[in-house]
Each structure stands twice: as C-alpha cells, then as structure tokens.
C-alpha positions in Angstrom: -26.3 17.2 -13.2 -29.3 17.0 -11.2 -29.8 17.4 -7.3 -30.4 13.0 -7.5 -26.7 12.2 -7.6 -25.8 12.0 -3.9 -22.1 13.2 -4.7 -23.1 16.4 -6.2 -23.7 17.5 -2.8 -21.7 17.7 0.9 -22.8 14.4 2.3 -25.4 14.7 5.4 -24.0 11.9 7.2 -21.7 12.3 10.2 -18.3 13.6 9.1 -19.0 13.9 5.6 -19.5 9.9 5.3 -20.3 9.4 1.2 -23.8 7.6 1.8 -23.1 4.6 -0.4 -26.4 3.0 0.6 -27.5 5.4 -1.9 -25.2 5.9 -4.7 -25.1 3.8 -8.2 -22.2 3.3 -10.3 -23.4 5.7 -12.9 -23.7 8.4 -10.0 -19.9 8.0 -9.5 -19.4 8.3 -13.5 -21.5 11.4 -13.9 -20.3 12.7 -10.6 -16.7 12.9 -11.6 -17.8 14.0 -15.4 -19.4 17.1 -14.0 -16.9 17.5 -11.3 -13.9 17.8 -13.5 -16.2 20.7 -15.4 -16.9 22.3 -12.2 -13.3 22.0 -11.1 -11.2 23.9 -14.3 -14.1 27.0 -13.9 -12.7 27.3 -10.1 -9.6 27.2 -11.4 -9.9 29.4 -14.4 -11.4 32.2 -12.0 -8.4 31.8 -9.0 -5.8 32.3 -12.7 -7.7 35.2 -13.9 -8.5 37.2 -10.8 -6.8 40.2 -11.6 -6.5 41.5 -7.9 -2.8 41.0 -6.6 -2.1 37.2 -5.4 -2.5 36.3 -1.9 -2.9 33.2 0.2 -6.8 33.5 0.6 -7.6 34.2 -3.3 -4.5 31.7 -4.5 -4.1 29.2 -2.0 -7.2 29.4 0.1 -9.1 29.6 -3.2 -7.3 26.6 -5.2 -7.8 24.0 -2.1 -11.5 25.1 -1.6 -12.1 23.9 -5.8 -12.9 21.0 -6.5 -14.9 19.7 -3.9 -17.6 17.7 -5.9 -14.5 16.0 -7.2 -12.7 15.3 -4.5 -15.2 13.4 -2.8 -16.3 11.6 -6.0 -13.1 10.2 -6.5 -12.6 9.5 -2.5 -15.4 7.2 -2.6 -15.1 5.6 -6.2 -11.5 4.6 -5.9 -12.4 3.2 -2.4 -15.4 1.0 -3.6 -14.2 0.1 -6.8 -10.2 -1.4 -5.4 -12.5 -3.1 -2.3 -15.6 -4.6 -4.5 -15.3 -3.7 -8.3 -17.6 -5.1 -11.0 -17.2 -4.9 -15.1 -19.3 -1.0 -14.7 -16.7 0.2 -12.3 -13.8 -1.5 -14.5 -15.2 0.3 -17.0 -16.1 3.2 -15.5 -11.9 3.4 -14.2 -10.9 3.0 -17.6 -13.0 5.6 -19.2 -11.7 8.3 -16.1 -8.3 7.6 -16.2 -7.1 9.4 -19.2 -9.8 11.8 -18.6 -8.2 12.7 -14.7 -4.9 12.5 -16.4 -5.9 15.3 -18.9 -7.7 17.2 -16.2 -4.7 17.5 -14.0 -2.6 18.5 -16.6 -5.0 21.3 -17.6 -4.2 22.5 -14.3 -0.9 22.3 -13.8 0.3 23.3 -17.1 -2.3 26.0 -16.9 0.5 29.2 -17.5 -1.7 31.5 -15.9 -2.3 29.9 -12.6 1.6 29.1 -12.5 2.2 33.1 -12.8 -0.1 34.0 -10.2 1.9 31.1 -7.8 5.3 33.0 -8.7 3.9 36.5 -8.2 2.8 35.1 -4.8 5.9 34.1 -4.1 7.7 37.3 -5.3 5.4 39.2 -3.2 6.5 37.1 -0.1 9.9 37.3 -0.8 9.4 41.2 -0.8 7.4 41.1 2.2 4.0 42.5 0.6 2.3 39.3 2.2 3.0 37.4 5.1 3.1 33.4 4.7 2.3 31.1 7.6 4.6 28.2 7.6 1.9 25.9 6.2 0.9 28.3 3.3 4.6 28.9 2.5 5.5 25.1 2.2 2.2 24.7 0.2 3.6 27.6 -1.9 6.7 25.8 -2.2 5.7 22.4 -3.1 3.0 23.9 -5.9 5.7 25.7 -7.7 8.1 22.8 -7.6 5.0 20.4 -9.3 4.4 22.7 -11.9 8.1 22.9 -12.9 8.3 18.7 -12.4 5.0 18.5 -14.2 6.1 20.3 -17.2 5.0 24.2 -17.1 8.3 25.0 -18.4 7.8 22.7 -21.7 7.2 24.6 -24.7 3.9 24.0 -27.0 5.4 20.7 -28.8 6.7 19.4 -25.3 3.1 19.9 -23.6 1.3 18.3 -26.4 3.9 15.7 -26.1 3.5 15.3 -22.3 -0.3 15.4 -22.3 -0.3 12.3 -24.8 2.2 10.8 -22.6 0.2 11.0 -19.0 -2.7 9.8 -20.6 -1.6 6.8 -22.1 0.3 5.8 -19.0 -2.8 6.3 -16.7 -5.1 4.4 -19.7 -2.1 1.6 -19.3 -2.0 1.1 -15.1 -5.7 0.9 -15.1 -5.6 -1.8 -17.4 -2.8 -3.4 -15.9 -4.8 -3.4 -12.5 -7.3 -4.9 -14.1 -5.1 -7.8 -15.8 -3.5 -8.7 -12.8 -6.2 -9.3 -10.6 -8.2 -11.6 -13.5 -4.4 -13.6 -13.7 -4.3 -14.0 -10.1 -7.9 -15.4 -10.1 -7.2 -17.6 -12.9 -3.7 -18.7 -11.9 -5.7 -20.3 -8.5 -4.9 -24.2 -8.1 -8.1 -26.2 -8.4 -7.9 -30.1 -5.9 -10.1 -32.7 -6.0 -7.8 -35.2 -4.2 -8.3 -34.4 0.0 -5.2 -36.0 0.6 -2.7 -33.5 -0.9 -4.3 -30.9 1.5 -2.6 -32.5 4.3 -1.5 -30.1 6.9 -3.6 -27.4 5.9 -6.2 -26.3 9.0 -9.6 -26.8 9.2 -10.5 -22.2 8.4 -8.0 -23.2 5.1 -9.8 -26.0 4.1 -13.2 -24.3 4.5 -12.1 -20.9 2.5 -10.5 -23.6 -0.2 -14.1 -25.5 -0.4 -16.1 -22.1 -0.6 -13.6 -21.1 -2.9 -14.8 -23.9 -5.0 -17.7 -23.2 -4.6 -18.1 -20.0 -5.9 -16.1 -21.2 -8.9 -18.9 -23.8 -9.2 -16.5 -26.8 -9.7 -15.9 -29.7 -7.0 -13.1 -29.9 -4.3 -10.9 -27.0 -3.1 -9.7 -24.1 -5.0 -6.2 -22.3 -3.4 -6.5 -18.9 -4.2 -3.4 -16.6 -4.5 -2.4 -13.5 -3.4 -0.4 -10.7 -4.4 3.0 -12.2 -3.3 5.2 -14.9 -4.8 5.4 -16.8 -1.5 2.1 -18.3 -0.7 1.3 -18.8 3.3 -0.4 -22.4 2.3 3.2 -22.9 1.3 4.0 -23.5 4.7 1.6 -25.5 6.2 1.2 -27.8 3.0 2.9 -31.6 3.1 2.5 -32.5 -0.4 5.4 -31.6 -1.9 4.2 -31.9 -5.5 0.9 -30.0 -5.0 3.9 -26.9 -3.3 5.2 -26.8 -6.3 1.9 -26.3 -8.4 0.8 -23.7 -6.2 4.8 -22.3 -6.2 4.5 -22.6 -10.1 1.7 -21.2 -10.4 2.5 -17.8 -8.7 5.7 -17.5 -10.5 4.1 -17.9 -14.1 1.3 -15.4 -13.3 0.9 -12.9 -16.0 3.3 -15.1 -18.4 -0.4 -15.6 -20.8 -2.7 -17.8 -20.7 -0.5 -20.7 -21.1 1.3 -20.4 -18.3 -1.8 -19.7 -16.2 -4.2 -22.1 -17.4 -2.9 -25.5 -16.3 -3.5 -24.6 -12.7 -7.0 -23.1 -13.0 -9.8 -24.0 -11.5 -12.3 -22.4 -13.3 -11.9 -18.5 -14.4 -14.5 -15.8 -13.6 -16.6 -14.7 -16.0 -15.7 -11.6 -16.1 -11.9 -12.6 -16.7 -10.0 -11.0 -19.8 -9.4 -13.7 -22.7 -5.4 -13.3 -21.6 -3.9 -12.2 -18.4 -0.5 -11.5 -20.1 0.6 -8.5 -18.7 4.1 -8.2 -20.3 3.1 -6.0 -23.2 1.5 -3.7 -21.0 4.6 -3.6 -18.9 7.4 -2.7 -21.8 4.9 0.3 -23.0 4.3 1.6 -19.5 8.5 1.3 -18.6 9.5 2.9 -22.0 7.0 5.9 -21.7 8.0 6.5 -18.2 11.1 6.6 -19.3 10.2 9.1 -22.4 8.5 11.6 -20.0 11.2 11.7 -17.8 13.5 12.8 -20.0 10.9 15.0 -22.0 10.8 16.5 -18.6 14.9 16.7 -18.0 15.6 13.6 -15.8 17.9 11.0 -16.8 15.1 8.3 -15.9 11.8 7.6 -14.3 13.6 6.8 -11.1 15.3 10.5 -10.8 12.3 11.9 -11.4 10.4 10.0 -8.8 13.1 10.0 -6.1 13.1 14.0 -6.7 9.8 14.2 -5.4 10.9 12.0 -2.1 12.8 12.4 1.1 15.8 10.8 -0.9 16.1 13.2 -3.9 18.6 11.6 -5.6 18.7 7.8 -7.2 22.3 7.8 -6.0 20.8 7.6 -2.4 18.1 5.3 -3.4 21.0 2.9 -4.8 23.8 3.6 -2.1 21.1 2.0 0.4 19.8 -1.1 -1.8 23.2 -1.9 -2.7 24.8 -1.9 1.0 22.1 -4.3 2.0 21.0 -6.5 -0.9 24.2 -8.6 -1.2 24.1 -8.8 2.5 20.9 -10.1 2.7 21.7 -12.9 0.3 24.6 -14.2 2.0 22.2 -14.6 5.0 19.6 -16.6 3.0 22.5 -18.7 1.8 23.2 -19.8 5.3 19.6 -20.8 6.0 19.5 -22.2 2.8 21.8 -24.5 4.2 20.2 -25.3 7.1 16.6 -26.2 5.6 18.9 -28.1 3.2 20.2 -30.5 5.8 16.4 -31.0 7.4 15.1 -31.9 3.8 17.8 -34.4 4.1 16.4 -36.3 7.2 12.8 -35.7 5.9 13.8 -36.6 2.0 16.9 -38.2 1.4 18.3 -37.4 -2.1 15.9 -34.6 -2.7 17.1 -30.8 -3.8 15.7 -27.8 -1.8 13.4 -26.0 -4.3 12.2 -22.6 -3.8 8.7 -24.1 -2.8 9.9 -25.9 -0.2 11.5 -23.0 1.8 8.4 -21.6 3.6 7.3 -25.0 4.5 10.7 -26.0 6.0 11.2 -23.0 7.2 8.5 -23.2 9.6 9.0 -26.3 10.5 12.4 -25.1 12.0 10.7 -22.3 13.4 8.1 -24.8 15.2 11.3 -27.1 16.0 13.7 -23.9 17.4 10.7 -22.4 18.8 8.1 -24.9 19.6 5.2 -22.7 18.0 3.5 -23.0 14.7 0.9 -20.6 13.1 -1.7 -23.4 13.6 -1.3 -23.2 17.3 -1.6 -19.4 17.3 -4.9 -18.8 15.7 -7.5 -19.4 18.1 -6.1 -16.4 20.3 -6.3 -14.4 17.3 -9.9 -13.6 16.9 -9.9 -10.7 14.7 -12.3 -8.4 16.5 -10.4 -9.3 19.6 -6.9 -7.9 17.9 -8.8 -4.9 16.2 -10.4 -3.9 19.6 -7.8 -4.9 22.4 -5.0 -4.6 20.0 -5.2 -2.5 17.5 -7.8 0.2 18.9 -6.2 -0.2 22.4 -2.4 0.7 22.1 -3.8 3.6 20.2 -5.7 4.8 22.9 -2.8 4.3 25.4 -0.7 6.1 22.9 -2.6 9.5 22.1 -5.9 9.1 24.4 -8.1 8.3 21.6 -11.7 5.7 22.2 -12.9 3.9 19.6 -17.2 3.2 19.7 -18.8 1.2 16.7 -21.2 2.9 14.6 -23.7 0.0 12.9 -25.6 3.4 12.0 -23.1 4.3 9.4 -23.0 2.0 6.7 -20.1 1.2 4.5 -19.3 0.8 1.0 -20.1 -2.9 1.3 -22.3 -4.9 3.7 -19.2 -6.4 5.2 -17.7 -3.3 6.8 -17.9 -1.8 10.0 -17.8 2.0 11.1 -16.4 3.4 14.3 -16.2 6.8 15.8 -13.0 8.1 17.0 -13.4 10.3 20.3 -10.6 12.2 21.3 -9.4 12.2 24.4 -11.0 15.2 25.9 -14.2 13.6 24.6 -14.6 15.3 21.9 -15.7 13.5 18.2 -12.6 14.0 15.8 -12.7 11.0 13.1 -14.5 8.3 11.4 -12.5 4.8 10.6 -14.3 2.0 8.4 -13.4 -1.2 8.9 -13.5 -3.9 5.8 -11.7 -7.1 7.2 -12.6 -9.9 4.7 -11.4 -11.1 1.4 -13.8 -11.4 -2.2 -13.1 -12.2 -5.5 -13.9 -8.5 -6.3 -11.5 -7.0 -3.9 -7.8 -6.3 -4.8 -5.3 -8.2 -3.1 -3.0 -7.1 0.2 -4.0 -4.5 2.7 -4.5 -0.9 2.2 -5.8 2.0 3.8 -7.4 5.0 1.7 -9.1 8.6 2.5 -12.5 8.8 2.2 -12.7 12.4 3.8 -9.3 14.4 4.2 -8.8 16.3 7.6 -8.3 20.1 6.8 -9.3 23.4 9.1 -10.1 25.2 6.3 -13.3 23.5 4.9 -13.5 22.5 7.9 -13.5 18.9 7.6 -12.6 16.0 10.0 -11.1 12.9 8.3 -13.2 9.5 7.6 -10.2 6.6 7.0 -10.5 3.5 5.6 -8.8 -0.6 6.5 -9.3 -2.7 4.4 -7.9 -6.6 4.7 -7.9 -9.9 2.9 -8.5 -12.5 5.8 -10.5 -15.3 5.4 -14.0 -15.0 6.1 -15.4 -17.0 9.1 -17.8 -19.7 8.8 -19.6 -22.1 10.8 -20.6 -19.2 13.6 -16.5 -18.9 14.3 -15.0 -15.7 14.3 -12.2 -14.6 11.7 -8.9 -16.8 13.0 -5.8 -14.6 12.0 -2.1 -15.7 11.1 0.5 -13.8 13.0 1.7 -12.2 9.6 -2.6 -11.2 9.4 -1.5 -9.0 12.7 1.1 -7.7 12.0 -0.2 -5.8 9.0 -3.1 -4.9 10.8 -1.2 -3.2 13.1 0.7 -1.4 9.7 -2.5 -0.5 8.1 -3.6 1.2 11.2 -0.1 3.2 11.8 -1.9 4.7 7.9 -4.8 5.1 9.9 -3.6 7.3 12.3 -1.6 9.3 10.1 -5.0 10.4 8.6 -7.2 10.7 11.6 -4.2 12.5 14.1 -3.7 15.2 11.0 -4.1 18.6 11.7 -3.7 20.8 9.0 -4.9 23.9 7.2 -4.7 22.2 3.8 -6.5 18.9 2.2 -3.6 18.8 -0.2 -1.2 18.6 3.0 -3.2 16.4 5.3 -2.0 13.3 6.8 -0.7 10.8 4.6 0.2 13.3 1.4 4.1 12.9 2.0 6.4 12.4 0.2 5.6 8.8 -0.9 9.6 7.1 0.6 8.2 9.1 4.1 4.6 7.8 4.0 5.4 4.3 5.2 7.7 5.2 8.0 4.5 6.0 10.5 2.7 2.6 9.8 6.1 0.7 10.2 6.4 2.6 13.6 2.9 1.3 14.7 4.4 -2.6 13.9 6.2 -2.3 17.1 2.9 -2.4 19.3 1.6 -5.9 17.9 5.1 -7.7 19.8 4.6 -5.4 22.8 4.5 -8.3 25.6 1.7 -6.1 27.7 -0.2 -5.5 24.3 0.1 -9.1 22.9 -1.6 -10.2 26.1 -4.5 -8.5 25.9 -5.8 -9.6 22.4 -4.1 -13.1 22.4 -7.2 -14.7 24.2 -8.4 -18.4 23.0 -11.7 -16.9 21.3 -13.2 -20.6 22.9 -12.3 -21.2 25.9 -11.2 -17.3 26.9 -7.7 -18.0 28.2 -5.4 -16.1 27.6 -2.2 -17.2 25.5 0.4 -18.7 27.9 3.1 -16.2 29.1 6.1 -18.4 27.6 4.5 -18.3 23.8 4.6 -14.4 24.1 8.4 -14.7 25.1 9.2 -17.7 21.6 7.3 -15.3 19.5 9.5 -12.4 20.3 12.8 -15.0 20.3 11.2 -16.1 17.0 10.8 -12.7 15.6 13.6 -12.1 13.3 14.0 -16.0 12.3 14.4 -16.2 8.2 15.5 -12.5 7.9 17.9 -14.0 5.4 14.5 -14.8 3.1 12.5 -12.4 3.9 14.7 -9.3 3.5 16.1 -11.1 0.0 12.8 -11.3 -1.4 12.0 -7.4 -0.3 15.4 -6.1 -1.5 15.1 -8.2 -4.6 11.7 -6.3 -5.4 13.2 -3.0 -4.7 16.3 -3.5 -7.0 14.2 -4.9 -9.6 12.3 -1.7 -9.5 14.8 0.6 -10.1 16.4 -1.5 -12.6 13.0 -1.0 -14.8 13.0 2.8 -14.3 17.1 3.3 -14.3 17.2 2.1 -17.3 17.7 4.3 -20.5 14.9 4.1 -23.0 17.0 2.9 -25.5 18.0 -0.1 -23.4 14.5 -1.2 -22.5 12.9 -4.0 -23.9 10.4 -3.5 -26.6 8.5 -6.8 -26.7 7.1 -8.8 -24.3 9.0 -11.8 -24.4 12.5 -9.8 -23.7 10.5 -9.6 -20.1 11.7 -12.5 -18.2 15.3 -11.9 -19.5 15.5 -8.3 -18.3 14.4 -8.8 -14.9 17.2 -12.1 -14.8 19.9 -9.8 -15.9 19.0 -7.1 -13.6 19.0 -10.0 -10.6 22.5 -10.6 -11.4 23.6 -7.5 -11.8 22.4 -6.4 -8.7 23.9 -9.5 -7.2 19.8 -10.7 -5.9 19.4 -13.7 -8.8 19.4 -16.6 -6.2 16.9 -18.7 -7.2 15.5 -20.4 -4.1 14.1 -16.8 -2.9 12.9 -15.2 -6.4 11.9 -11.4 -5.4 8.8 -11.0 -3.7 6.8 -9.5 -7.0 8.1 -10.4 -10.2 7.8 -8.3 -12.9 4.6 -9.2 -14.4 2.5 -9.0 -11.0 4.4 -6.5 -9.6 1.1 -4.6 -9.2 2.8 -1.4 -6.5 4.9 -0.6 -9.5 3.0 -0.9 -12.3 -0.9 -1.0 -11.3 -0.1 1.7 -8.0 1.5 5.0 -7.2 5.3 3.3 -6.5 6.8 2.9 -9.1 10.5 3.4 -8.9 9.7 4.2 -5.2 8.8 0.7 -4.2 12.6 1.0 -2.1 10.3 3.6 0.3 9.5 0.7 2.8 13.7 0.6 3.1 14.0 4.2 2.9 10.8 4.1 5.5 12.4 1.7 7.5 15.6 3.6 8.3 13.2 5.8 10.1 10.8 3.4 11.6 14.2 1.4 13.3 15.1 4.8 14.7 12.2 5.9 16.1 11.7 2.4 17.5 14.7 3.1 19.8 13.4 6.6 20.6 10.4 5.0 22.2 12.4 2.2 23.7 14.8 4.6 25.2 11.7 6.3 26.5 9.7 3.6 28.4 8.3 2.5 25.2 3.8 3.0 25.1 3.2 6.1 27.1 1.2 9.0 26.9 3.5 11.4 26.9 5.5 9.3 24.1 2.2 9.3 22.1 1.7 12.9 22.3 5.0 13.6 21.1 4.8 11.2 18.2 1.6 13.0 17.6 2.4 16.4 17.9 5.5 16.5 16.0 5.1 14.2 13.5 1.8 12.2 12.9 -0.5 15.6 13.5 1.9 17.7 11.0 1.0 15.6 8.0 2.4 17.1 4.6 1.9 20.9 5.8 5.4 21.0 6.3 8.8 19.5 5.1 8.8 16.1 6.7 12.5 15.6 7.0 12.4 18.7 9.4 9.5 17.4 11.2 11.9 14.1 11.8 14.7 16.4 13.0 12.4 18.2 15.3 11.1 14.8 16.6 14.1 13.2 17.2 16.9 16.0 17.1 18.8 14.3 14.4 18.6 12.7 10.9 17.6 8.9 11.2 20.3 6.6 11.9 21.1 3.6 10.0 22.5 1.7 12.1 19.1 0.8 13.8 17.9 -0.7 10.4 21.3 -2.8 10.3 21.1 -4.5 13.5 17.0 -5.2 13.2 17.8 -6.7 9.6 21.2 -8.8 10.8 23.2 -6.1 8.3 25.0 -4.7 10.7 
C-alpha cells in the first residue's frame, strides 16, 4: 500500500468523514485487502502477548485494532448500497468470502479466546477490575466465540469456515440478482390513458424512468415490497394486475419478468431467478446451525438476541398472525361491497386492495395522498419535522455543511451540535432513488462514536424518494414521512451514542432490539404540533388545515388488518425457512413456491388477497441482508415501542425532560450493557405487550 490511497490513513475531514471526492473503486479493494492483513497482525499480537491479560492489553487493544479495515468497509458498503456499479459489485463479490474467512480467523483463534477466558478468570478472582462496559464486552465476546465455533474440533472448524464463505458469497450474489430482477420487472406503458389516477409527480417519474431505459412512453419501476404505491392510484384495473403480477413474480426466472419489462439495464445478469440461491442458502444455514449445536438456524439467531429462544418468537407470532388475518377478512368484505358498486360482478383480487382501500380512506376520511403531497415537501419535513422534534427532545441542533461532500452529489451533510453548542456529530442525507441504489430506506454508520479512540459519530440516512423535476421540491407521501422519521430514529441511536467501545456503539445491539428506537421516533411524525410545523404548502406557504391533521389521526389505523397480515406473514415465512430441519428443506428451485405455500397454510396466513410483504424470491432482508430468522424483530421491537409510546404519553409527550431520560437510559448506552436491563431501568419493568395488541387491534 502507498500513502496515495486515502483510506489507509485517518481522514483529515471534520469528524473523520471519509474523503469520497478522492476515493476510487480500486482504493476500496486495495485498502480492504491491506486492512485485513494489518488487522490479523494486530490480533496475533494480542493473542500471543505473554503479559497477564488485562482490560488494556486484551479488550482495549482488540477494539483499537483494524482501523483501516473498519474505515474502508463502512465507506465501501455505504457507497455500494447507495450508488453501485459493475466494479463495486465485483469488489463486493470478491470481498465477501475473504471477509468471512477474515472474521473466522479471529473468532476461531484459540489463543485469543484463551486470553479472554483468562481475563474473565482474573476478574472473577478479583485480580483485575472490570467496569460495567468492559465486563459486558468481555461477556459478549466470550459468548460470540462459542457461538462462532471456537469449541469445534479441527474438522468441524474447517467445515464451518467453508460454510461461512459460501453463505457470504451467496448472500452477495442474491443481493445483486434481486436488484437486477426488480429493475427487469418494471412495467412499460405506451398508452397514457392507462395511467389515469397517477399524480403529475408520479407521471414525471415514470417518463424519466422510460428515458433512462431508452424506451418510449412510461415505465413503472418497482420498490422492494409486494405492494406497490402506484396500485393505490391507478384506476385501470388491467394495468394494476400487470403491476401486481410483475411484483410477485420477481425472482422466479426470466420468463416471469420478461413480459412486463420495458428494457433491462445493460448490467443486468442473464438470469434474475433467485430460487437456486435461496435453496442453497437455506440448506447451508441449517447445516451450519446443526454443526454449532443448534436445532436450526432460527435457534442460532434467537440465541443472539433478546428473544433467546424460538419458542418465545413463535409464541408472539402465532398469537398475532391469525387475529390479523381475521381483521383482514372483515376489511375484504367491505372492499368487495365497494367493488360491486364500481364494477358489478367483479371479484376482489389482490391488485384491487390498495386502490379500493385508498378510495375507502378518501370516502371515510375525505383525504387522499395526492391531496397531502403539496404539504409534504422533503426539506420542510426534514428540517421542521424530523430535526425540530429531535431538538425539542434532546436539545441538539443541525447546521447544513455544503463544504462536506458525501458519496454522491445528491448527498447533503448536516453538522450536529449538542444542547450546549458543542459540535458532536455529522449526518449525511441521501434522499433520492436511482437505478444504482438498493430499494427501501436505511441508515448506516460511516464513523462509530467511541471514547476509546475519541471518535465522534457520522451517520447516513438513505431514502428512495422520487427526484423532483421542473424546479419543484420533492413531494412526499405520508408513508414516506413515517419512513423518514423511522430511519432518523436509527440515526439518533448512532448520533447520541455515549460509549467507550466501538463495537458496542449506537445501533450495535441485538437485531430484535435495534428497530425499537427507530419505531419510537415515528410517534413524532403523528404529533399534531409537529405536523403543523412541517406540513406547509410548498407554493402558498399555507399550513395544512387543522381538520386534515385530525382526519389523518383518525385514519391512522385504517386498513390495519391488511398491513398487519402482510407483515406477520413475512415474519412467519422467514421462520418457516429457518426453523425447518435440513432434511425437510427444498433441494430444487422448483420447490420454493410450494414450500412457501405450505408454510403460510400451516401458520394460518395463507390468505391470497393479502400476500406476504415480501415473498420468498425477493425477500432481501433474509437472503441478502442481516435479518435471516430475525424479521420478527420488527414486531419484537414494536412491543417495546408501543410500551414506550405509552410512557411518553403518560408523562406529557415531547418534552426535554422525557427526551433526556430516553437519551440517557437507552440511546446513549447502545450495546455497551445488556439492552433489556437498560429498558427495565428506563421503564421500571419489562415491556407490556398489551400496548402493541391494542395498537394493532388484536387485544
């Protein structure tokens, strides 16, 4: 390595923001390879140190190691998810097995494990003193060693390494294929009359999508989920069917997506069939879990989280799932009656649901999404809604920094100051969709807060809003607003972290806890006083009518049966794939759909009018992301979220006093202590499931 690679040394930019203006794709690859080599040298020095193990020469040294690698990977994976290209995809494919082997080399290092065991013995004997954060870090490291296979014999460890490498490679491949499949499944329309019902902004976005693909007319691009936003607006039933079927057939092969596409991107692979990858991944995960002593992959994952056991996961899912379907069936009866009036003799189909539900929402609450959009300009929502509510609660303020460049030209950076004016963090906002960006919305950490190295946090907030045109601002749907508040809840978890160790910073918590702070932050999007600040007409400056705010609040749980059913079905589907023993899992791609159908039927979730939020073939959370056997986390976290919302409500809501308690007892601690102990300290008890059941209409 030479000094010309900007990733090999700490960035000189404020807050250690990586200097994306000077970083090339080759820099990522070279720095990652060199960073892994340097990291292993540092780890070996810790493992072979002959001095008695201490906090300083084991825990502090381990947490201080690998800085080049950490700096490189945080920048690369942030950049690759948001604005990829063929080179970045190739680097990701190359690095996936190498990184798997790298971390196996650390967690299967018996000498390093021995140093940690001896440090624990010395602490138990009173020879060294561990403060609470050091004690918890050591406890978690020892647990991870065992879960990662340090106790296996040589043959077992060899097989484990091979499994981890292949799983990492397949997950990377799935992520790339599923994006290509989503792009390929876009629906091409040449007759503008078919698009009746779409807003001007939606039509403009469809025209731009067609231009990018060099085709005439309009292209309706898909988002990650089964349900597509445009289904709510489109009046043409045949086009709704085309759009819905394009969505649910993703991942089933070229024949499934071909008829609905406009033009595939040049970089799309020849096949968009994900089923072969899914079968391999499910079987490899099951084998790995068995090798490590677990009944199945779900048990392995639950043991790492707050749930601890799959029995606990199953108990709550099977409690809420069938009740949600019962609610959805009642909603369907009302929608069928509505369809009878519009199109006598027609039978309600899944592609009708979102459209009819929106009509019913307008009828009952006299407010449709297109009416709201002019009042939901992105920057106004961000500054006067998301940022302002954070100021109300935590005293932090935000200042735009146009001099700090993000990983794309569309990123905007904001410096964060604490209540006393102290500079404390940086947040990078990346709002707009692009073909090179993965779907959905998410937060990442470019720099993790920690006192050991004196680093302040740098976090990102990634959305997929329609890029504005014609000099207008980006106008959001109500769902977009909720999502922005949600993802900024993750940002706050990173921004307000106050821990010693980098590996315990901010969102570095169990998977079934990490969604909790973000879901809590959604409550401020619904606060009438906050709405009045951010919901202002972008042309006239008029505030949103007060009666509209009340109407939106009244409609908050409308269509709850549908939303709960699609979400819980996906959670149960995830568990079915990962609780099934290896011998009973599919062995061929053609068995994926029958397996899915049987799993939904067994769980009582086989309701064809409301398919899972993600079907197996495009379920990126579990096959390409970090949510395998953990998609239940959103519900598990919602139990704590609903309980916390009740706490805020009981104590007067959005006050600095309440925010300070929530910041100090939960957000600041990250994963530096047992998160459930943090919750009990904050709430005075375990979370009460009653609140989420009432919220979901399932009590």
